[in-house]
N, C-alpha and C positions, 0 to 999 in steps of 0.2 A: 482514396475512397471519398466519395462525395455523399453527403446526406441532403435530402431535399427539404427536410424540416429543420429549421435553424434551432428550435428548442432542443432537438435531439443532440445536435453537436454541442451546444452550450451546456446541457445537463451532463453529458458524458465528459466534457472537458478533455477531449482526446489530445489536443495540442499541448496541454500543460500537465500531462501525466496522470490521468485518472487512475490507471492501473500501473502499479510499480512492480518491477522485477525484484527478486531478492538482492541482486547487486546494487540496485538503485536504493533500496531500503537501507542497506549497509552504509552506503555513502551518505545518505541523509541523516541517519542516526549516529554515524561514526562508530558503529559496532562492526566487529569482524564478520565477514560473510558466513563463516562457520557458525557463529553465534546466532545470526539471523536464521540460518537453516535449522539450527537446533530449536529455536523458538517456534518456527513453523511446524516442525515435526512433533514437538511437544504440545501443540495447540495453544501456546502462549500468545502467539501473534496470529490474528485472524487472517485467513487467506481466501482467495477465489481461485478456483481451478477452471481453466478453459482447455479442454482436451488434456494433454499431458503437461501443459504449462501452468506454473504457479505464479499468481500475482497477489499483491496486497493493495487494496483500495486505499487511495490517499486519505480519504476521510477516516477509514478504520485505523490507519497508522497514526494520524493526528490524535484521534480519540485514545488510542493505546498509550501514546506518549503522555497525554494529559493525565491518564490514570496512574502513570508511573511517578508523577511529580510528588515530591515530599513536602512541597510548600503548601501552607494552608490557603484555601480559596476564600 
């Protein structure tokens, strides 16, 4: 897929995984895939749905991970 506008490609960051699948989230977070799916079903982890597919935005995942941190900032 080609985009004519460079800003579109860069802002979506398609090559570096702007949208992550639940298995990718599990790998990144080192959580079991079943746990990731439970978090998605329970609304604990924010998701984006495109048709029947479920994705987690990388920025949402990073924000969620930061919110889970028990270290003082």
